[in-house]
C-alpha atoms as an extended CHARMM CRD file, in Angstrom:
* protein
*
       181  EXT
         1         1  MET       CA              0.0000000000        0.0000000000        0.0000000000  PROA      1               0.0000000000
         2         2  PRO       CA              1.4040000000        3.4290000000       -0.9080000000  PROA      2               0.0000000000
         3         3  GLU       CA              2.1070000000        6.0590000000        1.7300000000  PROA      3               0.0000000000
         4         4  ILE       CA              0.3210000000        9.4430000000        1.8290000000  PROA      4               0.0000000000
         5         5  GLY       CA              2.1420000000       11.8320000000       -0.5340000000  PROA      5               0.0000000000
         6         6  ASP       CA              3.6110000000        9.1210000000       -2.8110000000  PROA      6               0.0000000000
         7         7  THR       CA              3.4720000000        9.9820000000       -6.5080000000  PROA      7               0.0000000000
         8         8  LYS       CA              3.3230000000        7.9320000000       -9.6750000000  PROA      8               0.0000000000
         9         9  ILE       CA              3.2090000000        8.5670000000      -13.4010000000  PROA      9               0.0000000000
        10        10  GLY       CA              0.1570000000        7.2680000000      -15.2540000000  PROA      10              0.0000000000
        11        11  GLU       CA             -0.2170000000        5.6440000000      -18.6640000000  PROA      11              0.0000000000
        12        12  TYR       CA             -0.2250000000        8.9210000000      -20.6140000000  PROA      12              0.0000000000
        13        13  SER       CA              2.4590000000       10.6840000000      -18.5170000000  PROA      13              0.0000000000
        14        14  GLU       CA             -0.0360000000       12.3110000000      -16.1240000000  PROA      14              0.0000000000
        15        15  LYS       CA              1.0680000000       12.5070000000      -12.5110000000  PROA      15              0.0000000000
        16        16  TYR       CA             -0.9100000000       11.1090000000       -9.5650000000  PROA      16              0.0000000000
        17        17  ILE       CA             -0.5640000000       11.5080000000       -5.8020000000  PROA      17              0.0000000000
        18        18  TRP       CA             -1.7740000000        9.1890000000       -3.0140000000  PROA      18              0.0000000000
        19        19  ALA       CA             -4.0040000000       11.3970000000       -0.8240000000  PROA      19              0.0000000000
        20        20  THR       CA             -6.9150000000       11.2740000000        1.6140000000  PROA      20              0.0000000000
        21        21  CYS       CA            -10.3980000000       12.7520000000        1.2310000000  PROA      21              0.0000000000
        22        22  VAL       CA            -10.8920000000       15.7760000000        3.5060000000  PROA      22              0.0000000000
        23        23  ASP       CA            -14.4400000000       14.6360000000        4.4430000000  PROA      23              0.0000000000
        24        24  CYS       CA            -14.3710000000       10.8530000000        4.8800000000  PROA      24              0.0000000000
        25        25  GLY       CA            -10.6120000000       10.1570000000        5.0750000000  PROA      25              0.0000000000
        26        26  LYS       CA            -10.6730000000        7.5860000000        2.2630000000  PROA      26              0.0000000000
        27        27  GLU       CA             -7.2600000000        7.1120000000        0.6290000000  PROA      27              0.0000000000
        28        28  ARG       CA             -7.0490000000        7.1160000000       -3.1780000000  PROA      28              0.0000000000
        29        29  TRP       CA             -4.9650000000        8.1610000000       -6.1680000000  PROA      29              0.0000000000
        30        30  THR       CA             -5.8110000000       11.6520000000       -7.4300000000  PROA      30              0.0000000000
        31        31  ARG       CA             -4.3690000000       13.7640000000      -10.2310000000  PROA      31              0.0000000000
        32        32  LEU       CA             -1.6280000000       16.3300000000       -9.6820000000  PROA      32              0.0000000000
        33        33  TYR       CA             -2.0680000000       19.6910000000      -11.4220000000  PROA      33              0.0000000000
        34        34  PHE       CA              0.9010000000       22.0330000000      -11.2910000000  PROA      34              0.0000000000
        35        35  GLY       CA              2.3160000000       20.2090000000       -8.2740000000  PROA      35              0.0000000000
        36        36  LYS       CA             -0.9220000000       20.3560000000       -6.2350000000  PROA      36              0.0000000000
        37        37  GLN       CA             -3.6110000000       17.7870000000       -5.5030000000  PROA      37              0.0000000000
        38        38  ALA       CA             -6.4480000000       18.2730000000       -8.0410000000  PROA      38              0.0000000000
        39        39  TYR       CA             -9.3460000000       17.0400000000       -5.9100000000  PROA      39              0.0000000000
        40        40  GLN       CA             -9.5930000000       17.4110000000       -2.1290000000  PROA      40              0.0000000000
        41        41  ARG       CA            -12.5840000000       15.0410000000       -1.8930000000  PROA      41              0.0000000000
        42        42  CYS       CA            -13.3120000000       11.5500000000       -3.1890000000  PROA      42              0.0000000000
        43        43  ARG       CA            -15.9780000000       11.2750000000       -5.8840000000  PROA      43              0.0000000000
        44        44  LYS       CA            -18.7590000000       10.2860000000       -3.4590000000  PROA      44              0.0000000000
        45        45  CYS       CA            -18.0820000000       13.1680000000       -1.0230000000  PROA      45              0.0000000000
        46        46  GLY       CA            -17.5920000000       15.6330000000       -3.8900000000  PROA      46              0.0000000000
        47        47  VAL       CA            -21.0070000000       14.8600000000       -5.3540000000  PROA      47              0.0000000000
        48        48  ARG       CA            -22.6530000000       15.1030000000       -1.9420000000  PROA      48              0.0000000000
        49        49  LYS       CA            -20.9380000000       18.4290000000       -1.1530000000  PROA      49              0.0000000000
        50        50  THR       CA            -21.8990000000       19.8900000000       -4.5400000000  PROA      50              0.0000000000
        51        51  ALA       CA            -25.5220000000       18.8350000000       -4.0820000000  PROA      51              0.0000000000
        52        52  ILE       CA            -25.6580000000       20.4560000000       -0.6360000000  PROA      52              0.0000000000
        53        53  GLU       CA            -23.9420000000       23.6600000000       -1.7610000000  PROA      53              0.0000000000
        54        54  TYR       CA            -26.0510000000       24.2330000000       -4.8740000000  PROA      54              0.0000000000
        55        55  ASN       CA            -29.4120000000       22.7990000000       -3.8400000000  PROA      55              0.0000000000
        56        56  GLY       CA            -32.3820000000       25.1700000000       -3.4890000000  PROA      56              0.0000000000
        57        57  SER       CA            -31.6540000000       28.5620000000       -1.9940000000  PROA      57              0.0000000000
        58        58  ASN       CA            -27.8950000000       27.8640000000       -1.9050000000  PROA      58              0.0000000000
        59        59  ASN       CA            -27.7640000000       27.8980000000       -5.7150000000  PROA      59              0.0000000000
        60        60  PRO       CA            -26.5700000000       31.2570000000       -7.0890000000  PROA      60              0.0000000000
        61        61  LYS       CA            -29.4110000000       31.2130000000       -9.6590000000  PROA      61              0.0000000000
        62        62  TRP       CA            -32.1220000000       30.7520000000       -6.9830000000  PROA      62              0.0000000000
        63        63  LYS       CA            -35.1360000000       33.0390000000       -7.4930000000  PROA      63              0.0000000000
        64        64  GLY       CA            -37.3490000000       32.0890000000       -4.5770000000  PROA      64              0.0000000000
        65        65  GLY       CA            -38.9760000000       28.9040000000       -5.8740000000  PROA      65              0.0000000000
        66        66  ILE       CA            -42.6660000000       28.0740000000       -5.9730000000  PROA      66              0.0000000000
        67        67  THR       CA            -44.4690000000       28.9650000000       -2.7900000000  PROA      67              0.0000000000
        68        68  ALA       CA            -47.4600000000       27.0730000000       -1.3850000000  PROA      68              0.0000000000
        69        69  ASP       CA            -49.6790000000       30.0100000000       -2.4230000000  PROA      69              0.0000000000
        70        70  MET       CA            -48.4870000000       29.6940000000       -6.0080000000  PROA      70              0.0000000000
        71        71  ARG       CA            -49.1270000000       25.9260000000       -6.0250000000  PROA      71              0.0000000000
        72        72  SER       CA            -52.6920000000       26.3700000000       -4.8030000000  PROA      72              0.0000000000
        73        73  TYR       CA            -53.2680000000       29.2230000000       -7.2870000000  PROA      73              0.0000000000
        74        74  ARG       CA            -52.0600000000       27.0540000000      -10.1900000000  PROA      74              0.0000000000
        75        75  LYS       CA            -54.2210000000       24.1320000000       -9.0570000000  PROA      75              0.0000000000
        76        76  GLU       CA            -57.3290000000       26.3500000000       -8.8600000000  PROA      76              0.0000000000
        77        77  TRP       CA            -56.5700000000       27.9550000000      -12.2260000000  PROA      77              0.0000000000
        78        78  ARG       CA            -56.1760000000       24.5430000000      -13.9220000000  PROA      78              0.0000000000
        79        79  ALA       CA            -59.4790000000       23.3570000000      -12.4420000000  PROA      79              0.0000000000
        80        80  LYS       CA            -61.2610000000       26.5190000000      -13.5720000000  PROA      80              0.0000000000
        81        81  HSD       CA            -59.7780000000       26.5480000000      -17.1090000000  PROA      81              0.0000000000
        82        82  ARG       CA            -59.8190000000       22.8060000000      -17.8210000000  PROA      82              0.0000000000
        83        83  GLU       CA            -61.4820000000       23.1740000000      -21.2210000000  PROA      83              0.0000000000
        84        84  GLN       CA            -59.0580000000       25.8910000000      -22.2990000000  PROA      84              0.0000000000
        85        85  ILE       CA            -56.0910000000       23.6900000000      -21.3520000000  PROA      85              0.0000000000
        86        86  CYS       CA            -57.6330000000       20.7780000000      -23.2610000000  PROA      86              0.0000000000
        87        87  LEU       CA            -58.0570000000       22.8990000000      -26.4050000000  PROA      87              0.0000000000
        88        88  TYR       CA            -54.4980000000       24.1520000000      -26.0560000000  PROA      88              0.0000000000
        89        89  SER       CA            -53.1550000000       20.5930000000      -25.9070000000  PROA      89              0.0000000000
        90        90  HSD       CA            -55.2640000000       19.5500000000      -28.9180000000  PROA      90              0.0000000000
        91        91  ASN       CA            -54.0030000000       22.5360000000      -30.9130000000  PROA      91              0.0000000000
        92        92  ARG       CA            -50.4290000000       21.7870000000      -29.8830000000  PROA      92              0.0000000000
        93        93  ARG       CA            -50.7560000000       18.1320000000      -30.9200000000  PROA      93              0.0000000000
        94        94  ALA       CA            -52.2480000000       19.1770000000      -34.2420000000  PROA      94              0.0000000000
        95        95  MET       CA            -49.3700000000       21.5980000000      -34.8160000000  PROA      95              0.0000000000
        96        96  LYS       CA            -46.9090000000       18.7540000000      -34.2980000000  PROA      96              0.0000000000
        97        97  LEU       CA            -48.7100000000       16.7220000000      -36.9530000000  PROA      97              0.0000000000
        98        98  ASN       CA            -48.7800000000       19.7220000000      -39.3390000000  PROA      98              0.0000000000
        99        99  SER       CA            -52.5390000000       19.5800000000      -39.7180000000  PROA      99              0.0000000000
       100       100  LEU       CA            -53.3720000000       23.2630000000      -39.8020000000  PROA      100             0.0000000000
       101       101  PRO       CA            -55.6730000000       25.1780000000      -39.3490000000  PROA      101             0.0000000000
       102       102  ASN       CA            -56.5850000000       25.1960000000      -35.6580000000  PROA      102             0.0000000000
       103       103  PHE       CA            -59.9010000000       26.1230000000      -34.1080000000  PROA      103             0.0000000000
       104       104  THR       CA            -60.6540000000       28.4800000000      -31.2560000000  PROA      104             0.0000000000
       105       105  SER       CA            -62.6740000000       28.1240000000      -28.0630000000  PROA      105             0.0000000000
       106       106  GLU       CA            -65.4840000000       30.2170000000      -29.6310000000  PROA      106             0.0000000000
       107       107  GLU       CA            -65.6960000000       27.7340000000      -32.5100000000  PROA      107             0.0000000000
       108       108  TRP       CA            -65.7430000000       24.8670000000      -29.9690000000  PROA      108             0.0000000000
       109       109  GLU       CA            -68.7190000000       26.5130000000      -28.2180000000  PROA      109             0.0000000000
       110       110  GLU       CA            -70.4290000000       26.8860000000      -31.6220000000  PROA      110             0.0000000000
       111       111  ILE       CA            -69.8650000000       23.1770000000      -32.3790000000  PROA      111             0.0000000000
       112       112  LYS       CA            -71.3240000000       22.1970000000      -28.9960000000  PROA      112             0.0000000000
       113       113  GLN       CA            -74.3690000000       24.4260000000      -29.6660000000  PROA      113             0.0000000000
       114       114  ARG       CA            -74.8920000000       22.6790000000      -33.0140000000  PROA      114             0.0000000000
       115       115  TYR       CA            -75.0580000000       19.3650000000      -31.1210000000  PROA      115             0.0000000000
       116       116  SER       CA            -77.2700000000       21.0350000000      -28.4290000000  PROA      116             0.0000000000
       117       117  ASN       CA            -74.5570000000       20.7120000000      -25.7540000000  PROA      117             0.0000000000
       118       118  SER       CA            -74.7480000000       16.9160000000      -25.7010000000  PROA      118             0.0000000000
       119       119  CYS       CA            -72.6300000000       13.9660000000      -26.7570000000  PROA      119             0.0000000000
       120       120  ALA       CA            -73.0580000000       13.2580000000      -30.4720000000  PROA      120             0.0000000000
       121       121  CYS       CA            -73.0430000000        9.5040000000      -29.8430000000  PROA      121             0.0000000000
       122       122  CYS       CA            -74.9880000000        8.7410000000      -26.6560000000  PROA      122             0.0000000000
       123       123  GLY       CA            -76.7950000000       12.0680000000      -26.1710000000  PROA      123             0.0000000000
       124       124  LEU       CA            -75.6680000000       12.7760000000      -22.5860000000  PROA      124             0.0000000000
       125       125  LYS       CA            -75.9470000000       16.4780000000      -21.7570000000  PROA      125             0.0000000000
       126       126  GLU       CA            -72.8910000000       18.5200000000      -20.8620000000  PROA      126             0.0000000000
       127       127  THR       CA            -74.2970000000       19.1070000000      -17.3780000000  PROA      127             0.0000000000
       128       128  ILE       CA            -74.0090000000       15.3490000000      -16.6960000000  PROA      128             0.0000000000
       129       129  THR       CA            -70.6410000000       14.7140000000      -18.3690000000  PROA      129             0.0000000000
       130       130  ASN       CA            -67.7400000000       16.7300000000      -19.7510000000  PROA      130             0.0000000000
       131       131  LEU       CA            -67.6220000000       16.8210000000      -23.5270000000  PROA      131             0.0000000000
       132       132  THR       CA            -64.3190000000       16.1530000000      -25.2670000000  PROA      132             0.0000000000
       133       133  VAL       CA            -63.0460000000       17.1060000000      -28.7000000000  PROA      133             0.0000000000
       134       134  ASP       CA            -63.2990000000       14.1950000000      -31.1300000000  PROA      134             0.0000000000
       135       135  HSD       CA            -61.8270000000       14.2090000000      -34.6250000000  PROA      135             0.0000000000
       136       136  ILE       CA            -64.1770000000       12.5460000000      -37.1050000000  PROA      136             0.0000000000
       137       137  ILE       CA            -61.1710000000       11.5820000000      -39.2200000000  PROA      137             0.0000000000
       138       138  PRO       CA            -58.4200000000       11.0480000000      -36.6030000000  PROA      138             0.0000000000
       139       139  LEU       CA            -55.2340000000       13.0850000000      -36.8230000000  PROA      139             0.0000000000
       140       140  CYS       CA            -53.2190000000        9.8710000000      -37.1240000000  PROA      140             0.0000000000
       141       141  LYS       CA            -55.1730000000        9.0250000000      -40.3130000000  PROA      141             0.0000000000
       142       142  GLY       CA            -54.6140000000       12.4200000000      -41.9120000000  PROA      142             0.0000000000
       143       143  GLY       CA            -57.5960000000       14.3020000000      -40.4760000000  PROA      143             0.0000000000
       144       144  ARG       CA            -57.3810000000       18.0330000000      -39.9900000000  PROA      144             0.0000000000
       145       145  HSD       CA            -57.7080000000       19.9270000000      -36.7280000000  PROA      145             0.0000000000
       146       146  SER       CA            -60.4690000000       22.2120000000      -37.9850000000  PROA      146             0.0000000000
       147       147  LYS       CA            -64.0690000000       22.7540000000      -36.9650000000  PROA      147             0.0000000000
       148       148  GLU       CA            -65.3850000000       20.7540000000      -39.9510000000  PROA      148             0.0000000000
       149       149  ASN       CA            -63.6220000000       17.6280000000      -38.6090000000  PROA      149             0.0000000000
       150       150  ILE       CA            -64.6780000000       17.9410000000      -34.9670000000  PROA      150             0.0000000000
       151       151  GLN       CA            -67.6480000000       16.6230000000      -33.0060000000  PROA      151             0.0000000000
       152       152  PRO       CA            -68.3030000000       16.6510000000      -29.2530000000  PROA      152             0.0000000000
       153       153  LEU       CA            -68.2530000000       13.2570000000      -27.5390000000  PROA      153             0.0000000000
       154       154  CYS       CA            -68.2740000000       12.3070000000      -23.8730000000  PROA      154             0.0000000000
       155       155  LEU       CA            -65.0550000000       10.7000000000      -22.6610000000  PROA      155             0.0000000000
       156       156  SER       CA            -66.3660000000        7.1210000000      -22.6760000000  PROA      156             0.0000000000
       157       157  CYS       CA            -67.7330000000        7.4190000000      -26.2510000000  PROA      157             0.0000000000
       158       158  ASN       CA            -64.5120000000        9.0810000000      -27.4080000000  PROA      158             0.0000000000
       159       159  ILE       CA            -62.4270000000        6.2470000000      -25.9360000000  PROA      159             0.0000000000
       160       160  HSD       CA            -64.7540000000        3.6360000000      -27.4410000000  PROA      160             0.0000000000
       161       161  LYS       CA            -64.5410000000        5.2780000000      -30.8950000000  PROA      161             0.0000000000
       162       162  ALA       CA            -60.7230000000        5.2020000000      -30.6910000000  PROA      162             0.0000000000
       163       163  ARG       CA            -59.1140000000        5.6120000000      -34.1420000000  PROA      163             0.0000000000
       164       164  ARG       CA            -62.1340000000        4.7000000000      -36.2240000000  PROA      164             0.0000000000
       165       165  VAL       CA            -63.5490000000        7.1280000000      -38.7610000000  PROA      165             0.0000000000
       166       166  LEU       CA            -67.0970000000        7.7200000000      -37.4760000000  PROA      166             0.0000000000
       167       167  ARG       CA            -69.4360000000       10.6880000000      -37.7080000000  PROA      167             0.0000000000
       168       168  PHE       CA            -72.6630000000       11.0390000000      -35.7690000000  PROA      168             0.0000000000
       169       169  ASP       CA            -75.3460000000       13.0520000000      -37.5780000000  PROA      169             0.0000000000
       170       170  THR       CA            -77.1590000000       15.7620000000      -35.6210000000  PROA      170             0.0000000000
       171       171  HSD       CA            -80.2980000000       15.7480000000      -37.8000000000  PROA      171             0.0000000000
       172       172  LYS       CA            -80.8850000000       11.9850000000      -37.7210000000  PROA      172             0.0000000000
       173       173  LYS       CA            -80.6960000000       11.6720000000      -33.9160000000  PROA      173             0.0000000000
       174       174  ARG       CA            -77.3170000000       10.0790000000      -33.2890000000  PROA      174             0.0000000000
       175       175  GLN       CA            -77.3860000000        7.8960000000      -36.3840000000  PROA      175             0.0000000000
       176       176  LEU       CA            -73.9610000000        6.7580000000      -37.4940000000  PROA      176             0.0000000000
       177       177  VAL       CA            -72.7570000000        8.0620000000      -40.8600000000  PROA      177             0.0000000000
       178       178  MET       CA            -69.6820000000        6.4000000000      -42.3490000000  PROA      178             0.0000000000
       179       179  VAL       CA            -67.1360000000        8.8030000000      -43.7680000000  PROA      179             0.0000000000
       180       180  GLY       CA            -64.9310000000        7.8070000000      -46.6790000000  PROA      180             0.0000000000
       181       181  VAL       CA            -61.2550000000        8.5720000000      -46.2320000000  PROA      181             0.0000000000
């Protein structure tokens, strides 16, 4: 076993010194830079020390974090604007699939009015269930994210429809109309 302060030359002519960790006292070989020990701590203690020094408010880029008030505010806002968030995510997904144009929340309200605020498939009113945006021709099959390709369905009907191309007619009382792709 080498003694503390012993040096050696590595494979590519780099110099090493046998030294102890200042935190845990573990002995190990560490690099020499300009005649001085490169690392005062072993890898395990160095990671721990860095995490403690730069975690949370100790980090020089700390800006106060998210307070409990902010968390509750965000939770309330999400609950209040659920439909708006849903439309945003649909529009974002459609943008990824390059199926422009998008539709707005006003157009979504107009579509729901056309279906008398009820599910196009089972007829449940919006007061009983939340209506979801359903693409008649799914985006994955080349459908567009526009108001002509959208119908309101409750969540269970939307899940049951899955990726099939189905349209429910408003005038014929929830009669299924097959759409050619």
